[in-house]
HTML snippet that shows the backbone in 3Dmol.js (N, CA, C, O; Angstrom):
<script src="https://3Dmol.org/build/3Dmol-min.js"></script>
<div id="view" style="width:600px;height:400px;position:relative"></div>
<script>
const pdb = `
ATOM      1  N   UNK A   1      46.723 159.524 130.144  1.00  0.00           N
ATOM      2  CA  UNK A   1      47.136 158.609 130.902  1.00  0.00           C
ATOM      3  C   UNK A   1      48.564 158.666 130.940  1.00  0.00           C
ATOM      4  O   UNK A   1      49.073 158.907 129.846  1.00  0.00           O
ATOM      5  N   UNK A   2      49.331 158.514 131.877  1.00  0.00           N
ATOM      6  CA  UNK A   2      50.899 158.611 132.041  1.00  0.00           C
ATOM      7  C   UNK A   2      51.515 157.378 131.491  1.00  0.00           C
ATOM      8  O   UNK A   2      50.894 156.319 131.569  1.00  0.00           O
ATOM      9  N   UNK A   3      52.658 157.431 130.956  1.00  0.00           N
ATOM     10  CA  UNK A   3      53.476 156.357 130.500  1.00  0.00           C
ATOM     11  C   UNK A   3      54.544 156.103 131.540  1.00  0.00           C
ATOM     12  O   UNK A   3      55.100 157.024 132.138  1.00  0.00           O
ATOM     13  N   UNK A   4      54.825 154.768 131.744  1.00  0.00           N
ATOM     14  CA  UNK A   4      55.757 154.221 132.771  1.00  0.00           C
ATOM     15  C   UNK A   4      57.172 154.272 131.961  1.00  0.00           C
ATOM     16  O   UNK A   4      57.187 154.392 130.736  1.00  0.00           O
ATOM     17  N   UNK A   5      58.182 154.186 132.627  1.00  0.00           N
ATOM     18  CA  UNK A   5      59.443 153.825 132.041  1.00  0.00           C
ATOM     19  C   UNK A   5      59.401 152.505 131.255  1.00  0.00           C
ATOM     20  O   UNK A   5      59.960 152.390 130.164  1.00  0.00           O
ATOM     21  N   UNK A   6      58.795 151.625 131.784  1.00  0.00           N
ATOM     22  CA  UNK A   6      58.854 150.209 131.374  1.00  0.00           C
ATOM     23  C   UNK A   6      57.923 150.493 129.922  1.00  0.00           C
ATOM     24  O   UNK A   6      58.411 150.011 128.900  1.00  0.00           O
ATOM     25  N   UNK A   7      56.903 151.080 129.815  1.00  0.00           N
ATOM     26  CA  UNK A   7      56.038 151.313 128.536  1.00  0.00           C
ATOM     27  C   UNK A   7      57.007 152.109 127.560  1.00  0.00           C
ATOM     28  O   UNK A   7      57.174 151.635 126.436  1.00  0.00           O
ATOM     29  N   UNK A   8      57.585 153.156 127.872  1.00  0.00           N
ATOM     30  CA  UNK A   8      58.601 153.904 127.181  1.00  0.00           C
ATOM     31  C   UNK A   8      59.643 153.220 126.588  1.00  0.00           C
ATOM     32  O   UNK A   8      59.960 153.476 125.427  1.00  0.00           O
ATOM     33  N   UNK A   9      60.324 152.221 127.367  1.00  0.00           N
ATOM     34  CA  UNK A   9      61.468 151.296 126.738  1.00  0.00           C
ATOM     35  C   UNK A   9      60.675 150.347 125.742  1.00  0.00           C
ATOM     36  O   UNK A   9      61.140 150.130 124.623  1.00  0.00           O
ATOM     37  N   UNK A  10      59.742 149.908 126.063  1.00  0.00           N
ATOM     38  CA  UNK A  10      58.908 148.719 125.161  1.00  0.00           C
ATOM     39  C   UNK A  10      58.644 149.620 123.933  1.00  0.00           C
ATOM     40  O   UNK A  10      58.845 149.081 122.844  1.00  0.00           O
ATOM     41  N   UNK A  11      58.269 150.769 123.930  1.00  0.00           N
ATOM     42  CA  UNK A  11      57.786 151.540 122.626  1.00  0.00           C
ATOM     43  C   UNK A  11      59.003 152.035 121.917  1.00  0.00           C
ATOM     44  O   UNK A  11      58.919 152.173 120.697  1.00  0.00           O
ATOM     45  N   UNK A  12      60.183 152.335 122.556  1.00  0.00           N
ATOM     46  CA  UNK A  12      61.469 152.783 121.742  1.00  0.00           C
ATOM     47  C   UNK A  12      62.090 151.495 121.250  1.00  0.00           C
ATOM     48  O   UNK A  12      62.934 151.623 120.363  1.00  0.00           O
ATOM     49  N   UNK A  13      61.809 150.246 121.688  1.00  0.00           N
ATOM     50  CA  UNK A  13      62.365 149.087 121.033  1.00  0.00           C
ATOM     51  C   UNK A  13      62.053 148.815 119.614  1.00  0.00           C
ATOM     52  O   UNK A  13      62.712 148.137 118.826  1.00  0.00           O
ATOM     53  N   UNK A  14      60.906 149.472 119.402  1.00  0.00           N
ATOM     54  CA  UNK A  14      60.381 149.273 117.983  1.00  0.00           C
ATOM     55  C   UNK A  14      60.934 150.263 117.209  1.00  0.00           C
ATOM     56  O   UNK A  14      60.615 150.200 116.022  1.00  0.00           O
ATOM     57  N   UNK A  15      61.718 151.219 117.547  1.00  0.00           N
ATOM     58  CA  UNK A  15      62.084 152.488 116.766  1.00  0.00           C
ATOM     59  C   UNK A  15      63.413 152.123 116.195  1.00  0.00           C
ATOM     60  O   UNK A  15      63.965 151.125 116.658  1.00  0.00           O
ATOM     61  N   UNK A  16      64.012 152.820 115.226  1.00  0.00           N
ATOM     62  CA  UNK A  16      65.221 152.786 114.644  1.00  0.00           C
ATOM     63  C   UNK A  16      66.294 153.283 115.719  1.00  0.00           C
ATOM     64  O   UNK A  16      66.180 154.407 116.208  1.00  0.00           O
ATOM     65  N   UNK A  17      67.250 152.498 116.048  1.00  0.00           N
ATOM     66  CA  UNK A  17      68.328 152.838 117.023  1.00  0.00           C
ATOM     67  C   UNK A  17      69.014 154.036 116.647  1.00  0.00           C
ATOM     68  O   UNK A  17      69.663 154.575 117.544  1.00  0.00           O
ATOM     69  N   UNK A  18      69.013 154.585 115.484  1.00  0.00           N
ATOM     70  CA  UNK A  18      69.757 155.841 115.239  1.00  0.00           C
ATOM     71  C   UNK A  18      68.859 156.994 115.115  1.00  0.00           C
ATOM     72  O   UNK A  18      69.363 158.086 114.853  1.00  0.00           O
ATOM     73  N   UNK A  19      67.452 156.876 115.289  1.00  0.00           N
ATOM     74  CA  UNK A  19      66.671 157.963 115.403  1.00  0.00           C
ATOM     75  C   UNK A  19      66.834 158.998 116.327  1.00  0.00           C
ATOM     76  O   UNK A  19      67.064 158.585 117.463  1.00  0.00           O
ATOM     77  N   UNK A  20      66.782 160.331 116.191  1.00  0.00           N
ATOM     78  CA  UNK A  20      66.691 161.293 117.242  1.00  0.00           C
ATOM     79  C   UNK A  20      65.563 161.543 117.802  1.00  0.00           C
ATOM     80  O   UNK A  20      64.553 161.743 117.126  1.00  0.00           O
ATOM     81  N   UNK A  21      65.565 161.573 119.331  1.00  0.00           N
ATOM     82  CA  UNK A  21      64.453 161.737 120.023  1.00  0.00           C
ATOM     83  C   UNK A  21      64.118 163.173 120.090  1.00  0.00           C
ATOM     84  O   UNK A  21      65.029 163.971 120.312  1.00  0.00           O
ATOM     85  N   UNK A  22      62.932 163.577 119.925  1.00  0.00           N
ATOM     86  CA  UNK A  22      62.537 164.970 119.966  1.00  0.00           C
ATOM     87  C   UNK A  22      61.525 165.184 120.944  1.00  0.00           C
ATOM     88  O   UNK A  22      60.782 164.238 121.203  1.00  0.00           O
ATOM     89  N   UNK A  23      61.363 166.341 121.567  1.00  0.00           N
ATOM     90  CA  UNK A  23      60.480 166.545 122.424  1.00  0.00           C
ATOM     91  C   UNK A  23      59.476 167.682 121.921  1.00  0.00           C
ATOM     92  O   UNK A  23      59.940 168.738 121.490  1.00  0.00           O
ATOM     93  N   UNK A  24      58.100 167.465 121.978  1.00  0.00           N
ATOM     94  CA  UNK A  24      57.151 168.544 121.235  1.00  0.00           C
ATOM     95  C   UNK A  24      56.705 169.570 122.296  1.00  0.00           C
ATOM     96  O   UNK A  24      56.208 169.239 123.372  1.00  0.00           O
ATOM     97  N   UNK A  25      56.901 170.719 121.945  1.00  0.00           N
ATOM     98  CA  UNK A  25      56.537 171.761 122.766  1.00  0.00           C
ATOM     99  C   UNK A  25      55.593 172.794 122.163  1.00  0.00           C
ATOM    100  O   UNK A  25      55.163 172.608 121.025  1.00  0.00           O
ATOM    101  N   UNK A  26      55.252 173.861 122.857  1.00  0.00           N
ATOM    102  CA  UNK A  26      54.487 174.920 122.283  1.00  0.00           C
ATOM    103  C   UNK A  26      55.214 175.792 121.085  1.00  0.00           C
ATOM    104  O   UNK A  26      54.684 176.328 120.112  1.00  0.00           O
ATOM    105  N   UNK A  27      56.554 175.760 121.465  1.00  0.00           N
ATOM    106  CA  UNK A  27      57.549 176.475 120.269  1.00  0.00           C
ATOM    107  C   UNK A  27      58.049 175.600 119.262  1.00  0.00           C
ATOM    108  O   UNK A  27      58.975 176.001 118.557  1.00  0.00           O
ATOM    109  N   UNK A  28      57.501 174.302 119.070  1.00  0.00           N
ATOM    110  CA  UNK A  28      57.973 173.304 118.136  1.00  0.00           C
ATOM    111  C   UNK A  28      58.682 172.184 118.746  1.00  0.00           C
ATOM    112  O   UNK A  28      58.394 171.843 119.893  1.00  0.00           O
ATOM    113  N   UNK A  29      59.548 171.608 118.102  1.00  0.00           N
ATOM    114  CA  UNK A  29      60.470 170.414 118.426  1.00  0.00           C
ATOM    115  C   UNK A  29      61.690 170.832 119.103  1.00  0.00           C
ATOM    116  O   UNK A  29      62.209 171.918 118.848  1.00  0.00           O
ATOM    117  N   UNK A  30      62.188 169.989 119.984  1.00  0.00           N
ATOM    118  CA  UNK A  30      63.480 170.221 120.643  1.00  0.00           C
ATOM    119  C   UNK A  30      64.097 168.748 120.835  1.00  0.00           C
ATOM    120  O   UNK A  30      63.443 167.771 121.202  1.00  0.00           O
ATOM    121  N   UNK A  31      65.505 168.756 120.516  1.00  0.00           N
ATOM    122  CA  UNK A  31      66.037 167.400 120.696  1.00  0.00           C
ATOM    123  C   UNK A  31      66.037 167.029 122.260  1.00  0.00           C
ATOM    124  O   UNK A  31      65.962 167.890 123.137  1.00  0.00           O
ATOM    125  N   UNK A  32      66.126 165.694 122.502  1.00  0.00           N
ATOM    126  CA  UNK A  32      66.197 165.378 123.894  1.00  0.00           C
ATOM    127  C   UNK A  32      67.716 165.498 124.429  1.00  0.00           C
ATOM    128  O   UNK A  32      68.664 164.957 123.860  1.00  0.00           O
ATOM    129  N   UNK A  33      67.812 166.215 125.502  1.00  0.00           N
ATOM    130  CA  UNK A  33      69.115 166.478 125.940  1.00  0.00           C
ATOM    131  C   UNK A  33      69.538 165.527 127.218  1.00  0.00           C
ATOM    132  O   UNK A  33      70.690 165.107 127.332  1.00  0.00           O
ATOM    133  N   UNK A  34      68.609 165.260 128.066  1.00  0.00           N
ATOM    134  CA  UNK A  34      69.027 164.671 129.314  1.00  0.00           C
ATOM    135  C   UNK A  34      67.643 164.145 129.919  1.00  0.00           C
ATOM    136  O   UNK A  34      66.508 164.421 129.529  1.00  0.00           O
ATOM    137  N   UNK A  35      68.038 163.304 130.990  1.00  0.00           N
ATOM    138  CA  UNK A  35      66.840 162.600 131.687  1.00  0.00           C
ATOM    139  C   UNK A  35      67.113 163.175 133.246  1.00  0.00           C
ATOM    140  O   UNK A  35      68.270 163.430 133.583  1.00  0.00           O
ATOM    141  N   UNK A  36      66.143 163.342 134.056  1.00  0.00           N
ATOM    142  CA  UNK A  36      66.324 163.673 135.346  1.00  0.00           C
ATOM    143  C   UNK A  36      65.341 162.717 136.253  1.00  0.00           C
ATOM    144  O   UNK A  36      64.176 162.475 135.939  1.00  0.00           O
ATOM    145  N   UNK A  37      65.963 162.239 137.371  1.00  0.00           N
ATOM    146  CA  UNK A  37      65.115 161.290 138.013  1.00  0.00           C
ATOM    147  C   UNK A  37      64.766 161.980 139.271  1.00  0.00           C
ATOM    148  O   UNK A  37      65.645 162.417 140.013  1.00  0.00           O
ATOM    149  N   UNK A  38      63.420 162.096 139.550  1.00  0.00           N
ATOM    150  CA  UNK A  38      62.857 162.671 140.606  1.00  0.00           C
ATOM    151  C   UNK A  38      62.454 161.630 141.687  1.00  0.00           C
ATOM    152  O   UNK A  38      61.460 160.995 141.337  1.00  0.00           O
ATOM    153  N   UNK A  39      62.938 161.284 142.881  1.00  0.00           N
ATOM    154  CA  UNK A  39      62.359 160.566 143.572  1.00  0.00           C
ATOM    155  C   UNK A  39      61.363 161.112 144.599  1.00  0.00           C
ATOM    156  O   UNK A  39      61.586 162.127 145.260  1.00  0.00           O
ATOM    157  N   UNK A  40      60.268 160.387 144.691  1.00  0.00           N
ATOM    158  CA  UNK A  40      59.120 160.826 145.598  1.00  0.00           C
ATOM    159  C   UNK A  40      58.967 160.058 146.737  1.00  0.00           C
ATOM    160  O   UNK A  40      59.361 158.894 146.809  1.00  0.00           O
ATOM    161  N   UNK A  41      58.344 160.729 147.742  1.00  0.00           N
ATOM    162  CA  UNK A  41      58.147 159.997 148.891  1.00  0.00           C
ATOM    163  C   UNK A  41      56.815 159.774 149.166  1.00  0.00           C
ATOM    164  O   UNK A  41      56.010 159.996 148.261  1.00  0.00           O
ATOM    165  N   UNK A  42      56.345 159.303 150.443  1.00  0.00           N
ATOM    166  CA  UNK A  42      54.950 159.396 150.780  1.00  0.00           C
ATOM    167  C   UNK A  42      53.889 158.606 149.876  1.00  0.00           C
ATOM    168  O   UNK A  42      52.683 158.825 149.757  1.00  0.00           O
ATOM    169  N   UNK A  43      54.657 157.660 149.297  1.00  0.00           N
ATOM    170  CA  UNK A  43      53.697 156.551 148.518  1.00  0.00           C
ATOM    171  C   UNK A  43      53.554 157.086 147.050  1.00  0.00           C
ATOM    172  O   UNK A  43      52.862 156.448 146.257  1.00  0.00           O
ATOM    173  N   UNK A  44      54.133 158.138 146.699  1.00  0.00           N
ATOM    174  CA  UNK A  44      53.939 158.685 145.323  1.00  0.00           C
ATOM    175  C   UNK A  44      54.997 157.968 144.463  1.00  0.00           C
ATOM    176  O   UNK A  44      56.109 157.698 144.917  1.00  0.00           O
ATOM    177  N   UNK A  45      54.609 157.662 143.177  1.00  0.00           N
ATOM    178  CA  UNK A  45      55.780 157.064 142.408  1.00  0.00           C
ATOM    179  C   UNK A  45      56.788 157.979 141.940  1.00  0.00           C
ATOM    180  O   UNK A  45      56.496 159.124 141.594  1.00  0.00           O
ATOM    181  N   UNK A  46      58.011 157.508 141.911  1.00  0.00           N
ATOM    182  CA  UNK A  46      59.238 158.295 141.185  1.00  0.00           C
ATOM    183  C   UNK A  46      58.871 158.877 139.930  1.00  0.00           C
ATOM    184  O   UNK A  46      57.877 158.450 139.341  1.00  0.00           O
ATOM    185  N   UNK A  47      59.605 159.858 139.429  1.00  0.00           N
ATOM    186  CA  UNK A  47      59.157 160.515 138.182  1.00  0.00           C
ATOM    187  C   UNK A  47      60.514 160.543 137.367  1.00  0.00           C
ATOM    188  O   UNK A  47      61.563 160.681 137.996  1.00  0.00           O
ATOM    189  N   UNK A  48      60.534 160.408 135.912  1.00  0.00           N
ATOM    190  CA  UNK A  48      61.460 160.776 135.191  1.00  0.00           C
ATOM    191  C   UNK A  48      61.253 162.030 134.282  1.00  0.00           C
ATOM    192  O   UNK A  48      60.266 162.046 133.546  1.00  0.00           O
ATOM    193  N   UNK A  49      61.977 162.905 134.286  1.00  0.00           N
ATOM    194  CA  UNK A  49      61.829 164.238 133.543  1.00  0.00           C
ATOM    195  C   UNK A  49      62.694 164.192 132.351  1.00  0.00           C
ATOM    196  O   UNK A  49      63.915 164.074 132.447  1.00  0.00           O
ATOM    197  N   UNK A  50      61.967 164.300 131.042  1.00  0.00           N
ATOM    198  CA  UNK A  50      62.896 164.450 129.859  1.00  0.00           C
ATOM    199  C   UNK A  50      63.274 165.931 129.690  1.00  0.00           C
ATOM    200  O   UNK A  50      62.412 166.807 129.778  1.00  0.00           O
ATOM    201  N   UNK A  51      64.315 166.153 129.496  1.00  0.00           N
ATOM    202  CA  UNK A  51      64.919 167.666 129.303  1.00  0.00           C
ATOM    203  C   UNK A  51      65.231 167.965 127.933  1.00  0.00           C
ATOM    204  O   UNK A  51      65.930 167.137 127.347  1.00  0.00           O
ATOM    205  N   UNK A  52      64.855 168.974 127.314  1.00  0.00           N
ATOM    206  CA  UNK A  52      65.601 169.411 125.967  1.00  0.00           C
ATOM    207  C   UNK A  52      66.996 169.603 126.040  1.00  0.00           C
ATOM    208  O   UNK A  52      67.591 169.760 127.106  1.00  0.00           O
ATOM    209  N   UNK A  53      67.562 169.592 124.866  1.00  0.00           N
ATOM    210  CA  UNK A  53      68.886 169.948 124.660  1.00  0.00           C
ATOM    211  C   UNK A  53      68.827 171.407 124.508  1.00  0.00           C
ATOM    212  O   UNK A  53      68.207 171.878 123.555  1.00  0.00           O
ATOM    213  N   UNK A  54      69.468 172.232 125.436  1.00  0.00           N
ATOM    214  CA  UNK A  54      69.427 173.570 125.504  1.00  0.00           C
ATOM    215  C   UNK A  54      70.785 174.347 124.632  1.00  0.00           C
ATOM    216  O   UNK A  54      71.007 175.554 124.545  1.00  0.00           O
ATOM    217  N   UNK A  55      71.511 173.290 124.091  1.00  0.00           N
ATOM    218  CA  UNK A  55      72.654 173.861 123.240  1.00  0.00           C
ATOM    219  C   UNK A  55      71.975 174.924 122.165  1.00  0.00           C
ATOM    220  O   UNK A  55      70.906 174.701 121.596  1.00  0.00           O
ATOM    221  N   UNK A  56      72.785 176.131 121.981  1.00  0.00           N
ATOM    222  CA  UNK A  56      72.268 177.108 121.061  1.00  0.00           C
ATOM    223  C   UNK A  56      72.424 176.590 119.620  1.00  0.00           C
ATOM    224  O   UNK A  56      73.452 175.984 119.319  1.00  0.00           O
ATOM    225  N   UNK A  57      71.405 176.813 118.677  1.00  0.00           N
ATOM    226  CA  UNK A  57      71.671 176.444 117.365  1.00  0.00           C
ATOM    227  C   UNK A  57      72.953 177.124 116.621  1.00  0.00           C
ATOM    228  O   UNK A  57      73.223 176.824 115.457  1.00  0.00           O
TER     229      UNK A  57
END
`;
const viewer = $3Dmol.createViewer("view");
viewer.addModel(pdb, "pdb");
viewer.setStyle({}, {cartoon: {color: "spectrum"}});
viewer.zoomTo();
viewer.render();
</script>
């Protein structure tokens, strides 16, 4: 089941404010670098894409 922005905000409110947000992927964990809003039409809901931080280590 997909999580909505409202559900994400509610879940994050219970987390420590200074915690780093990580994205889990096939290659391990990456820090969150940005958000991208994708507006859809035709009755489809808009989407928010979480993008990893691509800064070299």
